[in-house]
C-alpha positions as CSV (number, residue, x, y, z in Angstrom):
1,M,-75.4,25.2,-32.7
2,I,-71.8,25.5,-32.5
3,S,-69.6,24.4,-35.6
4,I,-65.8,24.5,-36.0
5,T,-64.2,25.4,-39.3
6,D,-60.7,25.9,-40.5
7,Y,-59.7,29.6,-41.3
8,R,-60.6,30.8,-44.9
9,P,-59.5,34.3,-46.2
10,E,-63.1,35.7,-45.8
11,H,-62.7,35.0,-42.1
12,Q,-60.0,37.8,-41.6
13,P,-62.4,40.6,-40.8
14,W,-63.8,38.5,-38.0
15,F,-60.4,37.3,-36.7
16,E,-59.4,40.8,-36.5
17,A,-62.4,42.2,-35.0
18,F,-62.9,39.6,-32.1
19,N,-59.2,39.9,-31.3
20,R,-58.9,43.7,-31.6
21,E,-61.9,44.2,-29.1
22,W,-60.2,42.4,-26.1
23,I,-56.6,43.6,-27.0
24,E,-57.8,47.3,-27.1
25,E,-60.0,46.8,-24.1
26,L,-57.5,45.2,-21.8
27,F,-54.0,46.2,-23.3
28,E,-52.5,48.4,-25.9
29,M,-52.5,47.3,-29.5
30,E,-48.8,46.7,-30.4
31,P,-47.5,46.8,-33.9
32,V,-46.9,43.1,-34.1
33,D,-50.6,42.4,-33.0
34,E,-51.8,44.9,-35.5
35,W,-49.7,42.9,-38.3
36,V,-51.0,39.5,-37.1
37,L,-54.5,40.6,-37.1
38,M,-54.4,42.1,-40.5
39,N,-52.1,39.4,-42.0
40,P,-53.1,36.1,-40.4
41,E,-52.3,34.1,-43.6
42,K,-48.7,35.4,-43.5
43,A,-48.3,35.6,-39.9
44,I,-49.9,32.3,-38.7
45,L,-50.6,30.0,-41.7
46,E,-47.7,30.4,-44.0
47,P,-45.1,29.4,-41.4
48,G,-47.1,26.2,-40.6
49,G,-49.7,27.3,-38.0
50,A,-53.4,27.1,-38.0
51,I,-56.5,29.2,-37.3
52,I,-59.8,27.8,-36.0
53,M,-63.2,29.6,-36.5
54,G,-66.0,28.8,-34.4
55,E,-69.6,29.6,-35.7
56,Y,-72.8,29.8,-33.8
57,N,-75.9,29.0,-36.0
58,G,-73.7,29.7,-39.0
59,V,-72.4,33.1,-37.8
60,P,-68.7,33.6,-37.1
61,A,-68.5,33.9,-33.3
62,G,-65.0,33.0,-32.1
63,T,-61.5,32.3,-33.2
64,V,-58.1,31.0,-32.0
65,A,-54.7,30.5,-33.6
66,L,-52.0,28.1,-33.3
67,R,-48.5,29.8,-34.1
68,K,-45.9,27.2,-35.0
69,V,-43.0,27.7,-32.7
70,D,-40.8,24.6,-34.0
71,D,-41.7,21.1,-35.4
72,E,-43.0,20.0,-32.0
73,T,-44.4,23.1,-30.3
74,Y,-47.3,25.5,-31.1
75,E,-48.3,28.4,-29.3
76,F,-52.1,28.8,-28.3
77,T,-52.7,32.6,-29.3
78,K,-55.3,35.1,-30.4
79,M,-58.2,33.4,-28.8
80,A,-61.6,35.6,-28.8
81,V,-65.1,35.1,-28.7
82,D,-67.5,38.0,-30.0
83,K,-69.2,39.6,-26.9
84,K,-72.7,38.7,-28.1
85,H,-71.7,35.0,-28.3
86,R,-70.1,34.6,-24.9
87,R,-71.4,32.0,-22.3
88,L,-72.6,29.7,-25.2
89,G,-69.6,27.1,-25.0
90,I,-67.8,28.6,-28.0
91,A,-64.4,29.1,-26.1
92,E,-64.5,25.6,-24.8
93,A,-65.4,24.2,-28.3
94,I,-62.6,26.1,-30.1
95,S,-60.0,25.4,-27.5
96,Y,-60.5,21.6,-27.8
97,A,-60.6,22.0,-31.5
98,S,-57.3,23.7,-31.5
99,F,-55.7,21.0,-29.4
100,K,-56.9,18.4,-31.9
101,K,-55.6,20.4,-34.8
102,A,-52.2,20.8,-32.9
103,K,-52.0,17.1,-32.6
104,E,-52.8,16.7,-36.4
105,L,-50.0,19.1,-37.1
106,G,-47.6,17.1,-35.1
107,A,-47.4,19.0,-32.1
108,E,-45.8,17.4,-28.9
109,K,-46.8,20.4,-26.8
110,V,-48.9,23.5,-26.9
111,I,-47.7,26.5,-25.0
112,L,-49.5,29.7,-23.7
113,Y,-48.0,32.9,-22.9
114,S,-49.9,35.3,-20.6
115,N,-49.8,38.9,-19.4
116,T,-50.6,40.1,-16.0
């Protein structure tokens, strides 16, 4: 069963691990990524963003962040699902939850940056 929760400080190790895995596999970890993964409260939450955690049967399984760009715009960022929990609908669930959260925060638009 998938459940959605707001980020709590005890989620930091999962937020970091899930994102570190795909970044290091597909790209190169940059200093800004390292800082965000180790300090999500300062990097994402304090400036007005949000982090959503997806759990599967009570176990943290995925995450996504909304970084506040301005009062009407949030960046969809740092989305990751643990390898052993993929193909279970977690990515879809946390994506929809993040759009709902963005609307609650007053977002008029959500943007996504991508690398090749």
